[in-house]
C-alpha positions in Angstrom: 95.3 106.5 84.9 95.0 109.8 86.6 96.6 113.1 85.5 99.4 112.7 88.0 100.4 109.3 86.6 100.2 110.7 83.1 102.5 113.6 84.0 105.0 111.2 85.5 104.9 109.1 82.4 105.4 112.2 80.2 108.3 113.3 82.3 110.1 110.0 82.1 109.6 109.8 78.3 110.7 113.4 77.8 113.9 112.7 79.9 114.8 109.8 77.6 114.2 112.0 74.6 116.5 114.7 75.9 119.2 112.1 76.7 118.9 110.9 73.0 118.0 107.4 74.2 115.0 107.0 71.9 116.5 108.4 68.7 116.7 105.8 65.9 115.3 103.1 68.3 112.5 100.6 67.7 110.0 101.2 70.5 107.9 98.3 71.8 105.2 98.7 74.5 104.0 96.1 77.0 101.1 95.4 77.4 97.7 96.1 75.8 96.1 98.3 78.4 94.7 101.8 78.9 98.1 102.9 80.2 99.6 101.7 76.9 97.2 103.9 75.0 98.4 106.9 77.0 102.0 105.9 76.1 101.1 105.8 72.4 99.6 109.2 72.6 102.6 110.7 74.4 105.1 109.2 72.0 103.1 110.3 68.9 102.9 113.8 70.3 106.7 113.8 70.3 107.1 112.3 66.8 107.8 108.7 67.9 105.7 105.8 66.4 105.8 102.5 68.4 106.6 99.4 66.4 104.2 97.0 68.3 102.4 96.4 71.5 103.4 93.1 73.2 100.9 90.9 75.0 100.7 87.3 76.0 96.9 87.3 75.7 96.2 85.5 72.5 92.7 87.1 72.3 94.4 90.4 71.8 97.3 89.4 69.4 97.0 90.7 65.9 94.4 93.2 66.9 95.2 96.9 67.0 95.7 99.1 70.0 95.3 102.8 69.0 96.3 101.6 65.5 99.5 99.8 66.8 99.5 96.0 66.1 99.5 93.7 69.1 101.9 90.8 68.8 103.6 88.3 71.1 107.3 88.8 71.9 108.1 85.6 70.0 107.1 87.4 66.8 109.9 90.0 67.2 112.8 88.8 64.9 115.6 89.6 67.4 114.1 90.7 70.8 117.5 91.4 72.3 118.7 93.6 69.4 120.4 96.7 71.0 118.2 99.1 69.0 115.1 97.8 70.6 113.6 99.7 73.5 110.8 98.3 75.7 108.4 100.4 77.8 106.4 98.7 80.6 103.3 100.1 82.3 101.5 97.4 84.2 100.8 96.3 87.7 102.3 93.0 86.6 105.6 94.7 85.7 107.7 92.2 87.7 106.4 89.3 85.6 106.8 91.3 82.4 110.3 92.4 83.1 111.3 88.9 84.0 109.9 87.6 80.7 111.8 90.3 78.7 114.9 89.4 80.5 114.5 85.7 79.6 114.8 86.7 76.0 118.2 88.3 76.6 117.0 91.9 76.7 119.3 94.0 78.8 117.9 96.0 81.7 119.1 99.3 80.1 116.7 98.6 77.2 113.7 98.2 79.5 112.0 101.3 80.9 109.5 100.9 83.7 106.9 103.7 83.7 104.6 102.2 86.3 104.6 103.6 89.8 102.6 102.2 92.7 101.1 104.7 95.1 102.2 104.4 98.8 99.9 104.6 101.9 101.3 108.1 102.5 100.2 109.1 99.0 96.7 107.8 99.7 96.4 109.7 103.0 97.5 112.9 101.3 95.0 112.3 98.5 92.2 111.6 101.1 92.7 115.0 102.7 92.4 116.6 99.3 89.2 114.5 98.6 87.8 115.7 102.0 88.4 119.3 101.0 86.6 118.7 97.7 83.6 117.0 99.4 83.3 119.8 101.9 83.3 122.5 99.1 80.4 120.7 97.5 78.5 120.6 100.8 79.1 124.3 101.2 77.6 125.0 97.8 74.7 122.6 97.9 74.2 121.9 101.6 74.2 118.4 103.1 73.4 116.2 100.1 74.0 112.9 98.5 77.0 112.9 96.1 77.1 110.6 93.1 80.4 110.2 91.4 81.0 108.8 87.9 84.8 108.2 88.1 85.5 107.4 84.5 85.9 109.3 81.2 83.8 106.6 79.4 80.8 108.3 77.9 79.1 105.0 77.4 79.0 104.4 81.2 77.4 107.9 81.7 74.8 107.2 79.0 73.9 103.9 80.6 73.5 105.6 83.9 71.2 108.1 82.3 69.0 105.4 80.9 68.3 104.1 84.5 68.5 107.4 86.3 64.8 108.5 86.3 63.6 105.1 87.6 66.4 104.9 90.2 65.7 108.2 91.9 62.0 107.7 91.8 62.2 104.3 93.5 64.6 105.5 96.1 62.9 108.9 96.7 66.0 110.8 96.0 65.4 114.5 95.3 68.5 116.3 96.6 71.8 115.2 95.0 75.0 116.3 93.2 76.2 114.4 90.1 80.0 114.5 89.6 81.7 113.8 86.3 85.3 114.1 85.3 85.1 116.2 82.1 82.8 118.2 79.9 82.3 115.4 77.5 80.7 113.3 80.3 78.7 116.4 81.3 77.3 116.7 77.8 76.2 113.1 77.8 74.5 113.5 81.3 72.7 116.6 79.9 70.9 114.4 77.4 68.9 113.1 80.4 67.0 114.9 83.2 70.0 114.9 85.6 70.4 117.9 87.8 73.3 119.6 89.6 76.0 118.2 87.3 79.5 119.2 88.5 82.7 118.7 86.6 85.6 117.8 88.9 89.2 118.3 87.9 89.8 115.1 85.9 90.9 111.7 87.0 93.4 113.1 89.6 90.5 114.5 91.5 88.7 111.2 91.2 91.7 109.5 92.9 91.4 112.1 95.7 87.7 111.3 96.1 88.3 107.6 96.1 91.0 107.8 98.7 88.6 109.8 101.0 85.8 107.3 100.3 88.0 104.3 101.2 89.6 105.7 104.3 86.7 107.6 105.7 83.6 105.6 104.8 80.5 106.7 106.8 81.7 110.3 107.1 80.3 111.4 103.7 77.2 110.4 101.7 79.0 109.3 98.6 77.8 106.7 96.1 80.1 105.5 93.3 78.2 104.9 90.1 80.3 102.0 88.8 80.0 98.2 88.8 83.6 97.7 90.0 86.0 100.6 90.0 89.6 99.5 90.0 90.6 101.7 92.9 88.2 99.9 95.2 90.5 96.9 95.6 88.0 95.0 97.8 85.3 94.9 95.1 85.7 91.7 93.0 82.6 92.3 90.9 84.5 93.0 87.7 85.3 89.3 87.5 81.6 88.6 87.1 81.4 90.7 83.9 80.0 88.5 81.3 79.4 85.5 83.6 76.1 83.7 82.8 74.7 86.7 80.8 75.8 89.5 83.2 76.3 92.1 80.5 77.0 95.8 80.7 73.4 96.8 81.3 72.6 93.9 83.7 75.6 94.7 86.0 74.5 98.4 86.3 70.9 97.5 86.7 71.5 94.9 89.4 74.6 96.0 91.3 74.9 99.8 90.8 71.2 100.7 91.0 69.6 97.6 92.6 66.7 97.7 90.1 64.6 94.6 89.2 65.0 92.9 85.9 61.7 94.3 84.6 63.2 97.8 84.6 64.4 98.6 81.1 66.8 101.4 80.0 65.1 104.5 78.8 66.4 106.5 75.8 66.6 110.3 76.3 64.1 112.7 74.9 66.1 114.5 72.2 65.9 118.2 72.1 65.3 120.3 69.0 68.7 121.5 67.9 67.9 122.0 64.2 69.6 125.5 64.1 72.9 124.1 65.5 72.8 121.2 63.0 72.0 123.4 60.1 75.1 125.6 60.9 77.3 122.5 61.2 76.1 121.0 57.9 76.5 124.3 56.0 80.0 124.9 57.5 81.2 121.4 56.5 79.2 121.0 53.2 77.5 117.9 54.5 74.4 116.6 52.8 71.4 115.5 54.9 70.7 111.8 54.5 73.8 111.3 52.4 76.6 111.8 54.9 78.4 108.8 56.5 80.1 109.4 59.9 83.0 107.0 60.7 84.0 106.4 64.3 87.2 104.2 64.3 88.3 104.8 67.9 87.6 103.1 71.2 89.1 103.5 74.6 88.1 100.0 75.8 87.9 97.7 72.8 90.5 96.8 70.2 90.5 98.8 66.9 90.4 97.7 63.2 93.3 98.4 60.8 93.7 101.7 59.0 93.2 100.2 55.5 89.8 98.9 56.5 88.4 102.4 57.2 90.3 103.9 54.3 88.8 101.4 51.9 85.2 101.9 53.2 85.7 105.7 52.8 87.0 105.5 49.3 84.2 103.2 48.1 81.4 105.4 49.7 82.9 108.6 48.2 82.9 106.9 44.8 79.2 106.4 45.2 78.6 110.1 45.9 78.5 110.0 49.7 80.1 112.6 52.0 82.3 110.8 54.4 83.6 112.3 57.7 85.3 111.0 60.8 84.2 111.8 64.3 87.6 113.3 65.4 88.1 115.4 68.5 91.9 115.5 68.7 95.3 115.0 66.9 95.5 111.7 68.8 92.4 110.6 66.9 93.0 111.9 63.4 90.4 111.6 60.6 90.5 108.6 58.4 92.6 109.3 55.3 90.4 111.0 52.6 87.6 112.0 55.0 86.7 115.2 56.7 87.3 115.6 60.4 84.2 116.7 62.3 83.6 117.5 66.0 80.2 118.1 67.5 79.1 118.3 71.2 77.9 115.0 72.6 74.6 116.5 73.7 73.6 116.9 70.1 75.4 113.8 68.8 72.2 111.6 68.3 70.6 114.4 66.3 73.7 115.0 64.2 73.9 111.3 63.3 70.2 111.3 62.5 70.6 114.2 60.1 73.7 112.7 58.5 71.8 109.4 57.9 74.6 106.9 58.3 77.0 105.8 61.0 79.8 103.2 61.0 81.8 102.7 64.2 83.9 100.4 66.3 82.0 99.7 69.5 82.7 102.5 71.9 81.0 104.8 74.4 80.1 107.0 71.4 77.9 104.2 70.1 75.8 104.3 73.3 75.4 108.0 72.9 74.1 107.8 69.3 72.1 104.6 69.9 68.8 106.5 69.8 69.7 108.3 66.5 67.2 107.7 63.6 69.9 106.6 61.2 71.4 103.5 59.7 74.0 102.4 62.3 76.6 99.7 61.8 78.5 98.8 65.0 81.7 96.7 64.6 83.4 94.3 67.0 86.7 92.4 66.7 85.6 88.8 67.1 88.5 87.7 69.2 88.1 90.7 71.6 87.2 89.3 75.1 85.9 91.3 78.0 86.4 89.4 81.2 84.1 86.3 81.1 82.7 86.7 77.6 83.3 88.3 74.2 83.1 92.0 73.8 80.1 91.6 71.6 78.2 89.5 74.2 79.0 92.1 76.9 78.4 95.3 75.0 75.8 94.5 72.3 73.5 97.5 72.1 70.6 95.2 71.3 71.2 92.9 74.3 71.5 96.0 76.5 68.1 97.2 75.3 69.4 100.4 73.9 68.9 99.9 70.2 66.9 97.5 68.0 67.7 98.9 64.6 71.6 98.8 64.6 73.4 96.2 62.5 76.1 94.7 64.8 78.9 92.8 63.2 81.8 90.7 64.5 84.9 90.9 62.3 88.3 89.3 62.3 91.3 91.7 62.1 93.0 89.2 59.8 90.3 89.2 57.1 88.2 92.3 57.9 88.8 93.6 54.3 86.5 90.9 53.1 83.6 92.7 54.8 84.2 96.1 53.2 82.0 95.6 50.2 79.2 94.1 52.3 79.2 97.1 54.6 79.1 99.5 51.7 76.2 97.6 50.1 74.2 97.9 53.4 74.6 101.7 53.1 73.7 101.7 49.5 70.6 99.5 50.0 69.4 101.7 52.9 69.8 104.8 50.8 67.7 103.2 48.0 65.0 102.3 50.5 64.9 105.9 51.8 64.6 107.3 48.2 61.9 104.8 47.4 59.9 105.8 50.5 60.2 109.5 49.6 59.2 108.9 46.0 
């Protein structure tokens, strides 16, 4: 979603709130998508907690989407109850609304938040994209422009691991590297990437994409993505996971055109001891005895609150400092832990100094993959990603980013059974560290 689409969504929800159409209602969201996560954020910011996310995909049901449980519509006791409100944001809105109607749900209880852009919209956006491109050329001269159109920090990190080899093989010296926010810039800064420019978020990305689509050949633009959703003629996304085509393989082969013998390269980490010392003193963290939890992911399904709370409680009982990588009110700290925020360009060093990391698989896991710490990366076992499981597609070890992480697949239904085992891994590692020092 771009900012324009988010603003439209916010406006529609705020209008319903002003009209008292959400007060005392049970709010359901369809379906489990990135747009749904935006809906959850917008509703929570206004004091409304959704009851459930609805999805027909059985690989997603009973998982958690931004901590809201995913169920099928059949699991709602009375779908047509007048107090139930349904929000729909999906390109398959016609099918979804027809399904809701088949359960006796009245049209007045269904609110469509999805809006399809018109051709006139795209032409208007293309003119804005043209202006943006020309401003870059005025600043840097005629140059190749690379654009990373996503907010996903994991994609930026993966690009960085291939970047040096790519530009050397292709004799690229003059270029501009566009990212959509400062978090992505921080990740790019871990690598030797020059001329990094932050454009104005995902709305600006849409402008650039419209210019690229309608005026190909007029600008030297390369999209650093395996299959961006706004390029409708690119079907490559459906090969994700097919016959071993994982995250790294798709970027290596189809984004950079590099041979299989080219391996990802971890960044050379800078000396940021002074910054880390300040952060540790400020938060009363203990080097080698601090556990960083990372329970959020923009792409993959989450694990339930009680799983993280239980891990935190048990580790604190054993004398560990437990904190949550938390950058916003939308991603609050796990109950009983300290919220901590640190720039992504020092994240690997921070995790290394802390000593321990437990996180749901996310882009942040890519960023800290080179950290010298005990890292436990978690996947929900049913979580699929196109043609394979999320674990098969995103495994750090399979990508060649990390050999020392413990990667585990858990079931949402019985994930609590893994808590003691995960805590034991941390305790054993701590004992090993103390023995080696002794």
